[in-house]
C-alpha positions as CSV (number, residue, x, y, z in Angstrom):
1,X,0.0,0.0,0.0
2,X,1.4,3.4,-0.8
3,X,1.9,6.1,1.9
4,X,-0.6,8.5,0.4
5,X,-3.4,5.9,0.6
6,X,-2.5,5.0,4.2
7,X,-2.7,8.6,5.3
8,X,-5.9,9.2,3.4
9,X,-7.5,6.1,4.9
10,X,-6.5,7.1,8.4
11,X,-8.0,10.6,8.0
12,X,-11.4,9.0,7.5
13,X,-11.4,7.9,11.2
14,X,-13.6,10.4,13.1
15,X,-11.8,12.2,15.8
16,X,-13.1,14.4,18.6
17,X,-11.0,17.2,20.1
18,X,-10.0,17.3,23.8
19,X,-7.7,19.3,26.0
20,X,-5.2,17.1,27.9
21,X,-4.1,18.6,31.2
22,X,-1.0,17.5,33.1
23,X,0.9,18.8,36.1
24,X,4.2,17.8,37.7
25,X,6.8,19.4,39.8
26,X,5.0,22.6,40.3
27,X,4.3,23.2,36.6
28,X,1.2,22.6,34.5
29,X,0.4,22.4,30.8
30,X,-2.6,21.9,28.6
31,X,-2.5,20.6,25.0
32,X,-5.1,19.9,22.3
33,X,-5.3,16.2,21.5
34,X,-7.5,14.2,19.1
35,X,-6.4,10.6,19.2
36,X,-8.5,9.5,22.1
37,X,-10.8,6.5,22.6
38,X,-12.5,4.5,25.3
39,X,-10.9,1.1,25.8
40,X,-12.8,-0.5,28.7
41,X,-15.9,-0.1,30.9
42,X,-14.5,-2.3,33.7
43,X,-12.2,-0.8,34.8
44,X,-13.0,2.4,32.9
45,X,-10.0,3.0,30.6
46,X,-9.2,5.6,28.0
47,X,-6.4,5.7,25.5
48,X,-4.7,8.8,24.2
49,X,-1.9,9.4,21.7
50,X,0.5,12.0,22.9
51,X,3.2,13.5,20.6
52,X,6.6,12.5,21.9
53,X,8.3,15.9,21.4
54,X,5.6,17.8,23.3
55,X,5.9,19.1,26.8
56,X,2.7,17.3,27.9
57,X,4.3,14.0,26.9
58,X,7.1,14.3,29.5
59,X,4.7,15.7,32.1
60,X,2.3,12.7,31.8
61,X,5.2,10.2,31.7
62,X,6.7,11.7,34.9
63,X,3.5,12.4,36.9
64,X,1.6,9.2,35.7
65,X,-1.6,11.2,35.6
66,X,-3.6,13.5,33.4
67,X,-7.1,14.9,32.8
68,X,-9.0,15.1,29.5
69,X,-11.4,18.0,29.1
70,X,-14.1,17.1,26.5
71,X,-14.8,19.9,24.1
72,X,-18.3,20.6,22.7
73,X,-19.4,21.5,19.2
74,X,-18.7,25.2,18.8
75,X,-15.6,25.3,21.1
76,X,-13.1,25.4,18.2
77,X,-11.5,28.5,19.8
78,X,-10.6,26.5,22.9
79,X,-9.1,23.7,20.8
80,X,-7.1,26.1,18.8
81,X,-5.7,27.8,21.9
82,X,-3.7,24.8,22.9
83,X,-1.8,23.8,19.8
84,X,1.2,25.5,21.4
85,X,2.2,25.7,25.1
86,X,0.5,28.4,27.1
87,X,1.8,29.3,30.6
88,X,-0.8,29.1,33.3
89,X,-1.3,32.4,35.1
90,X,-3.9,33.4,37.6
91,X,-6.1,30.3,37.1
92,X,-6.1,30.7,33.3
93,X,-4.2,29.3,30.3
94,X,-4.4,32.4,28.1
95,X,-8.1,33.4,27.9
96,X,-9.4,30.1,29.3
97,X,-10.0,29.4,33.0
98,X,-9.1,26.0,34.5
99,X,-9.5,24.2,37.7
100,X,-7.2,21.5,39.1
101,X,-8.7,18.1,39.3
102,X,-8.4,15.9,42.4
103,X,-5.3,14.4,40.7
104,X,-3.7,17.9,40.3
105,X,-4.1,18.0,36.5
106,X,-5.8,21.1,35.0
107,X,-9.3,20.8,33.6
108,X,-10.7,23.5,31.3
109,X,-13.6,25.2,33.2
110,X,-15.8,25.7,30.1
111,X,-15.5,22.0,29.1
112,X,-18.9,20.3,29.4
113,X,-17.2,17.1,30.7
114,X,-13.9,15.8,31.8
115,X,-12.2,12.7,33.2
116,X,-9.2,12.4,35.5
117,X,-6.9,9.4,34.9
118,X,-3.9,7.6,36.3
119,X,-1.5,6.1,33.8
120,X,-1.7,2.3,33.7
121,X,0.2,1.8,30.4
122,X,2.7,4.0,28.5
123,X,3.9,2.6,25.1
124,X,6.5,4.6,23.2
125,X,6.1,2.9,19.8
126,X,6.1,5.7,17.2
127,X,6.1,9.5,17.0
128,X,3.3,9.5,19.5
129,X,3.1,7.4,22.7
130,X,0.0,5.4,23.3
131,X,-1.0,6.2,26.9
132,X,-3.7,4.1,28.7
133,X,-5.4,5.9,31.6
134,X,-7.6,4.4,34.2
135,X,-10.4,6.9,35.0
136,X,-10.3,7.8,38.6
137,X,-12.9,10.7,38.5
138,X,-15.4,12.1,36.0
139,X,-17.3,15.3,35.8
140,X,-20.3,16.3,33.7
141,X,-21.4,19.9,33.7
142,X,-23.9,19.6,30.8
143,X,-24.9,17.4,27.8
144,X,-23.2,18.5,24.6
145,X,-22.3,17.2,21.2
146,X,-18.6,16.6,20.8
147,X,-16.4,18.9,18.9
148,X,-14.9,17.0,15.9
149,X,-12.1,17.5,13.4
150,X,-14.8,17.6,10.7
151,X,-16.5,20.5,12.3
152,X,-13.3,22.5,12.5
153,X,-12.1,21.8,8.9
154,X,-8.7,20.9,10.3
155,X,-6.5,18.0,9.5
156,X,-3.9,16.7,11.9
157,X,-0.5,16.4,10.4
158,X,1.3,15.3,13.6
């Protein structure tokens, strides 16, 4: 199979957009991620792909915990704000307020839902690590349709 066909086929997988929050050693970060899926009900597990050269990768690897803020349709601005590192200041990352979850990882305040996770698997196999997180806490503020890559018109190039 040629490389162009592989990439084209993979782009047909529907992806939601999430903000991954991590904290370790007195620092915190938030990053937009889209390779996320549920892997188990019992125990509740999620899987996320985290780019190896990102600051969030090292923070999740070292802290062994993270949070995922689920973004709703119409929250493209939040997703776009975390493609690059933003320093937290006065309870905000840039224009967006956050709260620390029970595990210490930041959760975007405007997100309709979020989960807090402890890392139970960390697999460094490609340009992204596959991280398995056991859900230790969940929060739902309101029902919402998920923000998807299709809605934004973006394509993830890694």
